[in-house]
N, C-alpha and C positions, 0 to 999 in steps of 0.2 A: 740672779733671777729677772727674767725682762717683763716689761711692764705690757709689751704686744700679747705676752701669751696672758697674761690678767685680764687685758682689756679685750682679749677673744675669748676667754671664759665667762666671763662677766655678761657680755653683751649679745652672746649667743646663747648661754643658759637662761639669761631672762629673757630673750625674744623667744624663745622655744614657751615658757609659763605664759607670758601674752599672747603667742599665737592658738594654745589651747582654751584660753578665755575667750577670743575670738572665734575657735570654733563651737564651742560651747553654745556661744549666740546664735549662730548659723545654724546649728542644729535644731535649738528651739525654734528659730523663723521660717525652718523649711517645712511645707506645706504637703507637699508629696516626695515619691521617692526620687522625680524628676531634679527637683532642688537639691535635695541630700546628695543624689551623684553628681551634682556642679560642682558642691562643698567638697566632695570627698578627697579631691585632687590636692587641695589645700594640709588636709591630713600629714601628707609626707614631708611638710616641714620640721614637725615633732621631735623625731629621731636622729635626723644627720643633723641637727642643730646640737641637741646634746651632747652628740656623739663628738664631734667637732670639741665644742665645749670641754669635755671629759677629755681629751688629749691635751688639749692645750693647758687646761690646769695639772695634769700628770706631769707632764714635761719639765715641770715647775718644781711640782711636789717629790716627786720619785728623788732626783738628784740630791734632796736636801735632806740631810740626818734630823734635822732639829722637828722641821713640820712634820716627817714621818713618823718619827717619835709620838709627837705632842696628839696626832689620829690615832695611834696605837693604844697607847699607855693611858692618856688622859680623856676619855669620852665626854666630861663636861665641858672642856674645853670647846671653844665656838667653829674653831677650824674642825674638829672631829663631827662637831653639829652637821656643820655644812655640807660634808663628806658624806655623814646618813641622807641628812636631806635630797642631797642632791641625787643618790643612788635610789632612794624610794620611788623620786620624780620619775624619774628615768624608767625605772622597771613601772610605772602609774600610765604615762606617757606611751609606752610601748603597748600595755594591753587597751589603753584608748586607741590608740591608731591599728591593730588587729581590728577592732569594732568596727571601723571605717573600710578599711581595704580590704575586708574577708566577709564582707555582708553579702547575703544570696543573691539579691537582686542587681546591686551595681558595683560591689565591690572589686576596684581595678585588678587585685591580686587571688581573686577568685578562681578558682578553676587551677591553680600553679601547682598545688600539692595536694591531692585528695585526702589524704589522712588529715591533715591541718583544717581541712575544710569541716570533715564528719566531726572533728574533737569541736571545735569552733558551735558547729550546727549543734552537737549534743549537751555543749553547756549552759549556751544561751537561746536556741532554738526562734522562736518566732518575735520573743521579747527581746531582739540586738540591740533596736534603738532606743526604749524605756532605759537597758543595761547602760548601755553607751551613754546617755544623757546622765545617770545616774554616778558614773565613773566619771565623767568629766565635771561635776559639778565637785564630788570629792577632789578630783586633782586640782582643781583652783585653788583649793583651801591647801592640801598638800605645797604645791606649786609658790602660794604667797608666803607659806611659812618656811619653804626651802630662800628665795629671794632674801626676806627676813632674816634668814640665819646667815646669808650670807654677807649682808650688807654690815651685821654685827660682827663680823668676824672680821672687817675690815675696818671698825671704829675701835681702834688700837690706842691702849691710854698712855702709850709712848709717842703718838701723833696727834697733839693739839688739835691738828686742821678736822681729823679724821673722827675724832671720839666724840660725836656728839650725835644729836637725833637725825640731823637731814642724812647723815650716810645711807642707812638702810631705805630713807624714802626716794634719795635719788636713784636709788636699784630698784623699788619698784615701780616708780614714774617710767625706766628704762622698759620694764616690763610690759607694761601697760600702754606703752607708746608703739615700742619697736613690734610688738608681736599681733596686734589688731593689723597695724599696716603694711605686715609684711601677709598677712592671709587675705585681708584686701585685695594686694597686689597681684597676689597668687592669682585669685580669681577672676580680677581685671584681665590678667596677661591670658586666662583662658577663655576668656570671653573675646579677648580680641585676635586672638591664634584659630578662632570656630570660623567654620564656612558660612555662608549667609543664613542657611537653614536651622543650624544650631545655633549662632546668635540672638535671631528671634527667639528662636524657643526659652534662648538663658535671660533675655533682657530685662523681664521683669524681678526675676529671679535677684539678678547684679543690683537692679536699681533700689529694689526693697533694702538690699545689705547694704551699697552705700549710702544710703538714705541714713541709718543707724550710724555708719561705723562715722562718719563726717562730722555726726554731732559728736560722737564720744570723742572722738580726737581732738573736738574743736576744745571739748571741757578738759580734756585731759593736757592740751599745750596750754592753755590758761593757767590751769593747776602747778604745771611745770615752772610758768613765769613767777606766779606766786612763792613757791619754794626756793627759786634762785632768790629773790628778793630777801626771803627770810633769811636763807644761807647767810648770803653777804651781810646782812643786818648784825647775824648773829656772831659770825665772825671776827666783828668790830668791838663787841661786847666786852668788859674790862676784864670776864673770867678767861677770856681766850687768850690774853696776854698778848705781846708782841707776833707772835707766832701768826694769829688771825689776821692783824693790821697789814702783816706782809703780804699775806696770801692775797688779800683786797688789792691792794699794791699793784701788784705784778699782776692781779687778772685784769685790772682797771687801765692803769696807764704804765705798765711793767714790759716785762719780758715775753707774758704770755695774753696781753691786750688783745694780739691779733688772734689767737686760737678763739680766745673768750668773744670777740667777737664777729666771727666767723659762727662759730657755736651759736650765738644768738639772731644771727642775720639767715643760716641756712636752716637751722634747726627749729628756727621756731618764728619768724617772720616771714620767711618762704613758704614755710609751712602754713599760716594762717591765711595767706594769700591764696593758696590752692586748694584749702578747704572750702574757700568761700567759692570758687571758680567751680569747684565740684559741686556743691550747692546751686548755684547758678546752672550748668549743665542738665542735674537733675530734673530742676525748674522745668526749663526747657522740653525734655523729653531728649537728650541727647547723650544718651546712654554710651557711647563710644566715646565721645569726648570726657565724659566722666571717668572713664575706666583708665583712659592716655592719662591724668590728670592724677589718678590713684596710683599710678606706679612714680611719677614723679615726687607723689607724697612720700612714697614710700623712702626713695633715694635721699630726698632732706631730710627724715625723720632719723634714719638707720647715719646718716654722717653725722647729724647734730648729737646724736648719743655719743657717738663713737669720740667726737671734739671732746663733748664732756667728761668722758670717761680718761682722755687722756690727760685732760685739766686736774682731773682729780688724782692721778699717779702722781701727775709731776708736783703739785699742791703739797703731797707728801713727802717731798724729797728737800722740800725748803725747811724742815722741820727736821728732818733726820732721814737717812737711807733706809728704804724700806726694809734688807737682811735685819738693819741691826735693831727693829723692833720685833724682829721674830720668835724671840724667848714671850714678848708679850701675845703674842697669840692664845696663849692659854686662859689669860687671864679675864 
């Protein structure tokens, strides 16, 4: 099994969860339909991210008889729970996306299939935004449960470096960082590509959103720093044995020190500097520069999380090969 497939699956599925959270925030911030129309484009993030993540994990699961058997025969196994929760989140993300793209006033897919339009109108009527917000809030709960379940799937008893509380927390942090950064980047790109008239029309909406998102990402990045520190300390605790200390040595001064340093510089240091730049740009009422910096923040955040996930799987191999722990997935 390829670590690349697992990296794609975890990062993109968690991106989708975080993007839903960011869209719900945008939905509640929107003061009118003009603002909602501006945010609607970001709703297209959810389904492609879930679909690509699902394809990546299926390419790993289907050829493997042991995992396939666990999913089918042992519903109490974490891997089976992960499959169920991802399926549930995927359906929820589909419904949530429909409530954006088929809105009767600004839905970009409105009018493509009249029968679908009629069904949506019949089911939700004029309460489409209220229903969408409710679906979004429930979707956040479903998404966080999915990410937590996914993290527990990888907290394998046979792999001490993964079998602890920080594993699901790192997965949750990926969702909380990458998803909102992606939504912010999409709406920023939409603003940058708009003509002057549209840009002026959306400037206040984007400024308000970025004014919240940069603070949110700042707090999330600081929490990530604290989590990494706790993780390193925990790995060196007596209960972790030599495996944990080996991971720390390899991360700080060994084979993976360069990757870890890149993760800290690109994913954290650069992100923090850019967030300060966004703050100063918004303070100077330079929305265009803030939008440009937001695009770079997205790049730094996702590169940092991908590097973190690469380290996550590499360190698992310091104790045991992942395929040797497959029977433990049901424990």
